[in-house]
N, C-alpha and C positions, 0 to 999 in steps of 0.2 A: 739807237734801238731800232731794230727792223720792225716795220709795220707789217702785220699779217692780217689781211681782211679775210675772215673765214666765214663761209656760209655753209648751209647744210648740204649743198650740192657737191662739194669736193674741191678739187685742185684746179685753179684758173687765174685769169688776169684780164683786166679791162683792155679794150682795143687800143692798139698803138698806131702811131702814124707810120705808114709804109714808106720805106726809103728804097732807092734803087737796089736791086738784088745783090750785086757784088761790090757796092760802094763800101770802102773801109770807113770806119768811124773816124772822127776828127783826130783821135790819138794814134791812128795808124793800125789799130787792131781790127780784126774782122767785124763786120756789122751784123749782129744777130737780130736787130730790131725789125719787127714785122709780125704778120699773122702767118701761121704755119698749119697746114692741114695734115692730120694723121694719115699715114699710108700703111694700112694693115698688112698687105701682102709683102712689104719689105721689112716689116717689124717681126720680132719674135712672137710666137704663139702665146698671147697673154693668158688665155684661159688655162692652157696647159701649165705654164710657168707659175701662175697664181695658185692653182690647185696643188701643185707639187710642193711649193714652198710654204704657203700660208695655211693650207688645210681646208676642211669643209666650211660650208657657209652657215653653220649652226654652232652653238656653243656645246662643248663636250663635258663641261663641269661648271661649277658656279664661281670659278676664279675670275677676278676682275680682268686679268690679262686675256681671258677667253672672249670677253665682251669686246675688248679692244681689237683682238684679232679678227673677229667677225666684222666689226665696223670697218677695219682697214681693208678687208677683202672686198666689201661692198664699194668702198671708196675707189679701190683699184679697178674693179670691174666696170665702173662708170665710164672709163675711156672706151670700152667696147660697146656699151649699151646706150649711152647718152650722146646724141649727135653734137650737142653743145660742147661736150668735153673732148671732142676730136679736133678742136681748134686750139692750138697753142699760140699764145700771144706773148711776145718778148719786147721789152723796151730797155735799152741800157744807155748809160752815160758813163763818163770816166769815173763817177763816184758811186753809181748804183746800178743794180741789175734787177729788173722786174720780170717775172715769168709766171705763167699760169694757164690753166685750161678751165673752161666753163666760167664759173663766177667767183673764183677764189684768186686772190693776188698774193704772191710771195715777193717781198721786197728784201733784197740783200744789199749790203753796203761794202764796197771794196775797201780794204785796208783796216777793217775793224770787225771784231767779233761782237755779236749782239745776241739778244734773247728773243725768242718767239714762242709760238704755241705749235706743238706737233700735231700730226694728223689724227691721233686718238686722244688728244689733250696732253697735258703735262708741258713742262718748259723744256725748250731745246736751245742749245748754243748754235748760232747760225753764222756761216762764213761764206764768202765768195772770193775766188782768186782767178787770175789768168794763169794758165799753164800753157805757154807757147801761144798757139792760136785757139785754144779751147778755153771755155769758161767752166769752172768747177764750183758747184754749190754743195754745201754740206750742212746738215742739221743733225746734232747729236743730243740725245736726251741728257738733261742735267742729272736726273736720278734714273738709273737703269742703263741698258746697253743698246737701246734703239738708235738707229742711225739711218739717214737718207742721204745718199750721195748721187749727184747728177753731173754728168760730163756732157757738155754741149759742143758739138763739132759741126762746123759748116762744111758741106761737101763741095767739091770742085765746082766753081762757077757761082756759088752762093744761092743756088735754087733749091737745094735740099739740105736738110738738117738731120743729124743723128743725135739722139739723146740716149746715153748709156746710164741706166738707172739702177742703183743698188739700194736695197731696203733691208734692214735688219730689225727684228723685234723679238723680245724674249719668248713670245708665244709661238713663233714660227718654227716649223720643222727644220728649215734651212733658210739662209739669206735668199732674197729674191733678186735676181739679176736679169734685167730685160734691156733689149735694144729697141728703141722706138724710132721709126723713120717718119719724117715730115717733109712735105713740099711747100715751098712758099706759095701762099694763097694769091690768087689773081686779084689785081687791084680793081 
């Protein structure tokens, strides 16, 4: 069962031990382990993408899904507004993948589906797989159509990381697709 340490701050992970930038993991796969700093100018325009897909920062009616939508919007905007959420920390072994920003840790286990808690509450099925040299995580709502999919790709030389993030929720106008760029943090 994946452990998800959730705090009020949002999406994140505890600091990991930094390894040499381009060193492959012991199993021959790329090594994503380390701290990564968000690079806004190489990323999609998060404010624009969030506004277009998620909608306004206030509830439009009394539906519970509207409260979740506004909470998710605030959670997403944290990457832009909170300096602590601009650091992505990753640690992985052959059996697990830990990833997060700020003070929340998401733990995924290779080779098995598990259950966790989604960003707006509720239960999600959680998986992580290698697809070639990429790591792909997915969280799907057990009840509902919500889904978060993240594709982690090390760029040439291992000094930069791209995360392609896809988020669906029943209260969104459209799915949110963003490309986030990170550079390996200095030791």
